[in-house]
N, C-alpha and C positions, 0 to 999 in steps of 0.2 A: 590590480585586484585588492591590494592593501588599502588603497584610498577608497575603493568601493565599499569595503567592509567597514571602514571608519565612518563613511557617510551613513551607511545602514545603521550602525550602532548609535550614531548621533540622532538619527530620525526616530529610533525607538527607545531613546534613553528615558529613564524615569526622571520626572521633574520633582525636585525637592525645594520647598519654600520654608525658610526659617524666619519666624517673627519673634523678636525679643520685646517682651512686655515691660511695663512699669518704668519706662524711661522718665527722667525728670527729677529724680531724687539723689542719684549717686553719679555725678558727672565723671569722677575719676574712673570708675569701673565702666561706665557707659562709653567713655572715650576709647576704651580698649575694644569695645564692640564695633565702634565706628571705624576703627583701623582695619577691620576685616573686610572681605570682599563686599562690594557695593550691592550685590544681590541680596544680602541680608536686609530684612525689613525691620523697622522699629515702631513700637506703639507707645505713645506718650500720654501720660496722665495729665489732663488739662489743668488741674489745680495743683500740680507739683510745683515746687519753688523754681525749678530750672526748666519748666516745660518749653517755653518759647526758645530759650537758648539751645536746648538739645535738639529740638525739632529743626531749627535753622541749621545747626551743625550737621545733622544727619542728612538733610537735603543737599547741603553744599558738598558733602562727601559722596553724593550719588545714591544714598539709601532712600528707599520708599518709606514714607511716614504715614502712620495710622494714628487715629485718636483712640486712646484706651479709656473708654468711658465706664465709670462705675455704674453697676446695675444691682438691684436688690437681690440678695440671696434668700434662700428658704430658711437658712439658719438664723437664729436671733443673735444679732451682733450690732455694734454701733455702725452707722452708715456714714460714709464720707459725704462731704458737701456735694450737692447736686447729683445725688444717686438717683437714677431713674427707677420709678416704682410703677407697677401696673395701674394703680388707681389714679395716677396723674392725668391731668387733662392734656389734650393735644397741644394746647397753647404752652403749657408748662414744659412739656417734653421738647417742643420746638425751641423754646427759649434756652434750655440747657444745652441743646445740641448747637445752637447758634453761638452761644458763649464759648463752647468747647472749640468750635471752628476758629474763632477769633484768637484763642489762646494757643492753638497748635497749628502754626502756619504750614503750608505745603501738604497738608493731609489729603490723601486720595481715598482713604477708607476709614472704617471705624470697627473696632472689636470690643467685646464686653469684658469688663473687669468684674469678676464674680458673676452674679446675675442669674442664678438658677431659678429664682422666683419670677424675674422679669422675662427672661427668654422663654419660659414655659407658659407664659400668658399670651394667647393669640391676640386678644384685643390690645394688650399693652404693646406688643411688637408691631402690630399694624400701625399704631401711632408713631412708632420709631421709624418705620419704613417710609411713611408719608413725609417725615421730616428729612430723612436722608436723601430722598428723591429730589428735594429742593436744592440740596447742596451737591448733587452729583457724586455722592459717596457710596462705595460698595460696603457690604457688611461681611466681616470675617467672624463667623460664629465660633467662639472659643469652646463651645460644647461643654459647658459646666454642668449640663443636665442632659440626659439622653433624649428626652422628649421635647427638645427645643422646638418652638413654633416659628423660628426665624424664616425658614424657607417658605412655609405656608403663608406667613404674613406678607411676604414680598410679592406674592402672586397678584398680578394686576398693576404692579408698580414697575418702574424702570430700574429698581435696585437689584443688583446681582449679589448673590450670597454664596460664599464658600465656607468650608468647614474644617476645623482643626482635627487632625487625626492622632497626634501624639503630643503629650506633655513631656518635655525633656527632663524637667527637674522637680518632680513631686517631692523628691528628697534631694539634698545637696551633696549626696555621696557621689564621687566622681565615677565609680564603677557603675552605679545605677544610671547615671546620665549617659554613659557610653552605651549601655544596653538599650536605652530608649532611643538614642541616636541611630543605632544599628537597626532597631525596629522601624524607625522612620524610613531608612533606606530600603528595607524589605518591602514596605507598603508602597513606596514610590515605584519600585521595580515591578511589583505585582499589579498595581492599579493604574500605573502610568503617571501618577502624581500623588503627592502627600504634603501636608502642611504640619510643621512641628512648631510648637510654641515653647519658649524658654524665658528666663528672667536674668537680669544682669547680676547674678551671684558670682563671686570669684570662682567657685568650682565649675559653674556652667561655662564661664569665659575660658577657663583652662582647657576644658574638654573641646570646646569649639575651636580653639587655637590649634589643638592637636589633630582634630578629625576633618575640619572643613577644607584643609589644604590637601587632604589625601582621599578625596572622594573616589569611589570606583568609577571606571571609565564609562559605565552605562548610566551614571547619575549626573544630572545637571542641576546646579544651584540656580534658582530663579526667584524673582520677586513674587510676592503673594498675588499681586494684581495680574500677573501673567497666567494665572490659573482660572480667571473669571469665566473663560469659555470652556473649561474642562467639564465633562459630564458630572452632575451632582445628583445624588440620590436622597430624596426626602424620606426618612424613616420614621417621621413623627406620626402620632395619631392625633385626631382632632381634639382640641382642648378649648372649650368655650368657657368664658367667665361665668355665664349663666347657662344652665342646662336647657336644651331645646324644649324638652317636655318635663318640667319639674314634677316630682312626685306630689301627690295630694298630701296636704298637711295632716299629720297624725292627730287623731281625736284623743285628747287627753282624758276624756271621760270614760271610765272603765266600768260604770254601773255601780249599783249599791250592793254592798255585801249583805247577805241574808243571814241573820243569826239563827243558829240551830238550837231549838229548845231541848232540854234534857228529858222532859216528860211530855207526853201527848197532851194537847190543850183540852180542857174540859168542854163538854158540849154546851151550847147556848140554846135554851128553850124559848119558845115563842112568848110565854108569859113574862119572862125576865126581859126579853127584848123590848116589849111594849112598855114595861114599867120604866126602863131606862129612857125610852123616847118621851114618855109622859113627863118624867122628871126634868128632862132637858128642855122641853117646850115650856113647862110651867115656870122654869127659872129664867127664861129668856127675858131680855130687857123689854121687848115689845109687849109681851103678855103681862108683865108686871105693871107696865104703864097703864094699859087698859083696866087692869084690876083695880089699881089705885084710883083711876078716874071714876069707876063704877061705885067704889066705896065712898066717894065724896071728897077725895083729896083735891085740893086746888080750888074748891068752891068757897066763896066768902061766907063767913059765919054770920048767923042772924044776930 
């Protein structure tokens, strides 16, 4: 009976995937992450100084490796080299992803670093998905914006998309990180699975070292890729770069303002009207010309 209960608990266990971003800059702290259970996944920044080294170390230690690719945020800030932007051509996006694949060996997936502007662009993400399909990479949506178009953009491609549920370390306070870790456990238990993303901060590493070895019996630590076939819900709304039915351009012409007179205009009598017309006609260039010709102007003198 005890073994039956154990098997039943295992069958219905919540699956928790933890991905540690920003690998490639702090080998000393990152090595502490690699010393943890191999089910932890790591995401490597392709242009980080230790990208290839840490990706290789992670793979050799049994960890799953992802490419942590910079994507343009909505906020105005300096962009890292080869940051994906929605207006880039398909060829440029493919070049950047190809370069990232060469710099991060053993990668099986890709997730976004920042990227609220890029992931909220349907046309931009469609170009990303087309490139990922060529390299057989899945996409982990870091969900830096609620209306991410990643799942919608992957429709019709072979790219699988999974979504982050919890950020562990929005702050580097250990108490806050523990609360976020507990929240991830609750979501995994309630929904069957959850993905939590953290970073190689010393405070995050300490919390993981304390909590990852004391997981509840109904929670199983898994690689991110093991959740690719878990049910995913697309909560996005369509977001076209150009509206389907653009509104008609506004006419800037607002008409002529009519000046209001302070006093009622005086009446114009017919006699005055004809006098003005007669004066205008007599002073016209054509009438003056014929008058001058009739008076003898222009004729040779005897």
